[in-house]
C-alpha positions in Angstrom: 2.7 -1.7 18.4 3.3 1.2 16.1 0.0 0.6 14.3 -1.9 0.4 17.7 -0.6 3.8 18.7 -1.4 5.3 15.3 -4.9 3.8 15.2 -5.6 4.9 18.8 -4.6 8.4 18.1 -6.7 8.7 15.0 -9.8 7.1 16.4 -9.6 9.1 19.5 -9.7 12.4 17.5 -12.3 11.2 15.1 -15.5 13.3 15.1 -18.9 11.6 15.5 -20.3 10.2 12.2 -23.6 11.6 10.8 -24.3 8.6 8.7 -23.8 5.6 10.9 -27.2 3.9 10.3 -26.6 3.3 6.6 -24.4 0.4 5.5 -21.3 1.9 3.8 -20.5 -1.2 1.8 -22.5 -2.7 -1.0 -23.8 -6.3 -0.6 -21.3 -7.4 -3.3 -18.4 -5.7 -1.4 -19.5 -7.4 1.8 -19.6 -10.8 0.2 -16.1 -10.3 -1.3 -14.7 -9.2 2.0 -16.2 -12.1 3.9 -14.7 -14.5 1.3 -11.3 -13.0 1.6 -9.9 -14.2 4.8 -6.2 -13.3 4.1 -5.3 -9.8 5.3 -3.7 -8.8 2.0 -6.7 -9.8 -0.1 -9.2 -8.3 2.3 -7.2 -5.0 2.4 -7.2 -4.9 -1.4 -11.0 -5.3 -1.6 -11.5 -2.6 1.0 -9.2 -0.2 -0.7 -10.9 -0.8 -4.1 -14.2 0.0 -2.5 -12.8 3.2 -1.0 -11.3 4.3 -4.3 -14.6 3.7 -6.0 -16.3 6.1 -3.5 -13.8 8.8 -4.1 -14.0 8.5 -7.9 -17.9 8.4 -7.8 -18.0 11.4 -5.5 -15.7 13.3 -7.9 -17.9 12.4 -10.8 -21.0 13.5 -9.0 -19.4 16.9 -8.1 -18.5 17.3 -11.7 -22.2 16.7 -12.7 -21.9 13.1 -13.8 -24.6 11.0 -12.2 -24.4 7.2 -11.7 -26.1 5.1 -14.3 -29.1 3.1 -13.1 -28.0 -0.1 -11.4 -24.5 1.0 -10.5 -23.5 0.0 -7.0 -23.3 3.6 -5.6 -26.3 4.9 -7.5 -28.3 5.9 -4.4 -25.4 7.3 -2.3 -24.9 11.0 -1.8 -21.5 12.6 -2.0 -21.5 13.0 1.7 -22.4 9.3 2.2 -19.6 8.2 -0.1 -17.1 10.4 1.7 -18.2 9.0 5.0 -18.1 5.5 3.6 -14.5 6.1 2.4 -13.6 7.2 5.9 -15.2 4.1 7.5 -13.6 1.8 4.9 -10.1 3.2 5.7 -10.8 2.9 9.4 -11.8 -0.8 8.9 -8.6 -1.3 7.0 -6.5 0.1 9.8 -8.4 -2.1 12.4 -8.0 -5.2 10.3 -4.3 -4.6 9.7 -3.8 -3.9 13.4 -5.5 -7.1 14.4 -3.4 -9.1 11.8 -0.2 -7.4 13.0 -0.9 -8.3 16.6 -1.5 -12.0 15.9 1.8 -13.9 15.7 0.1 -16.6 13.6 -0.5 -14.1 10.7 1.7 -14.6 7.7 4.1 -11.6 7.8 4.4 -11.6 4.0 0.7 -11.0 3.7 0.9 -8.2 6.2 3.7 -6.6 4.2 1.6 -6.9 1.0 -1.3 -5.3 2.8 0.8 -2.5 4.1 2.2 -1.9 0.6 -1.3 -1.8 -0.8 -2.3 0.6 1.9 0.7 2.9 1.2 0.1 2.9 -2.6 -3.7 3.4 -2.3 -3.4 6.2 0.2 -0.9 8.1 -2.1 -3.5 8.1 -4.9 -6.3 8.8 -2.4 -4.6 11.9 -1.1 -4.5 13.3 -4.7 -8.2 12.5 -5.2 -9.1 14.0 -1.8 -7.4 17.3 -2.7 -9.4 17.5 -5.9 -12.6 16.7 -3.9 -11.6 19.4 -1.4 -11.4 22.0 -4.2 -14.7 20.9 -5.7 -16.5 21.1 -2.4 -15.1 24.5 -1.8 -16.2 25.8 -5.2 -19.7 24.3 -4.7 -19.8 25.6 -1.1 -20.7 22.2 0.3 -19.7 22.6 3.9 -20.7 19.2 5.2 -18.9 17.5 2.3 -15.9 19.7 2.7 -15.7 18.7 6.4 -15.9 15.1 5.4 -13.2 15.5 2.9 -10.9 17.1 5.5 -11.7 14.2 7.9 -10.9 11.7 5.1 -7.6 13.6 4.4 -6.6 13.2 8.1 -7.3 9.5 8.3 -5.6 8.9 4.9 -2.5 10.8 6.0 -2.4 8.8 9.2 -3.0 5.5 7.4 -0.2 6.3 5.0 2.2 7.2 7.8 1.3 4.0 9.6 1.9 1.9 6.5 5.3 3.5 6.0 6.2 2.9 9.6 5.0 -0.6 9.4 7.0 -1.3 6.3 10.1 0.3 7.8 9.9 -2.1 10.7 9.5 -5.3 8.6 12.5 -7.3 7.3 13.1 -6.7 3.6 11.6 -9.4 1.4 14.5 -9.1 -1.0 17.6 -11.1 0.0 20.7 -9.0 0.4 23.5 -9.7 -2.1 26.5 -11.3 -0.6 29.6 -9.2 -0.7 32.7 -10.7 -2.2 35.8 -10.3 -0.2 38.9 -9.0 -1.8 41.9 -11.3 -1.5 
């Protein structure tokens, strides 16, 4: 239920997207996601795709263009930031669906939440760098998208932390020895 509330509040405040017509995942990423039916594997693939977009956007802002044939070669900085946002939103929806189904393996949900927590920690650092770069280059639309990405990333991290706090620990507790 915690994730439902977090997701509902984030999606209700999300501004309209400017790039909804273009697919935000590459064909290879789509295939990998379709093949990964377990929530932890699917989450990992989504998060890798999101991290790639942030790194590529940073490279572009620093003047390094994609090499011919690279998966994000024809994506603009703004499209990559929008793609990151949409990827993270998809992760949250997928995790919420898995969390709501009693048949879902809880260990896989916990692994997915741990991946989300770890990934969003790194993403927050990357997004702060992107925010500074877009400010320096006076790229208002990209700056707005970075701020939107920061908001959903903070919410996703908080949701992952709440979800992990509500799950039983995977490590068995040591038995205490009684004193005679």
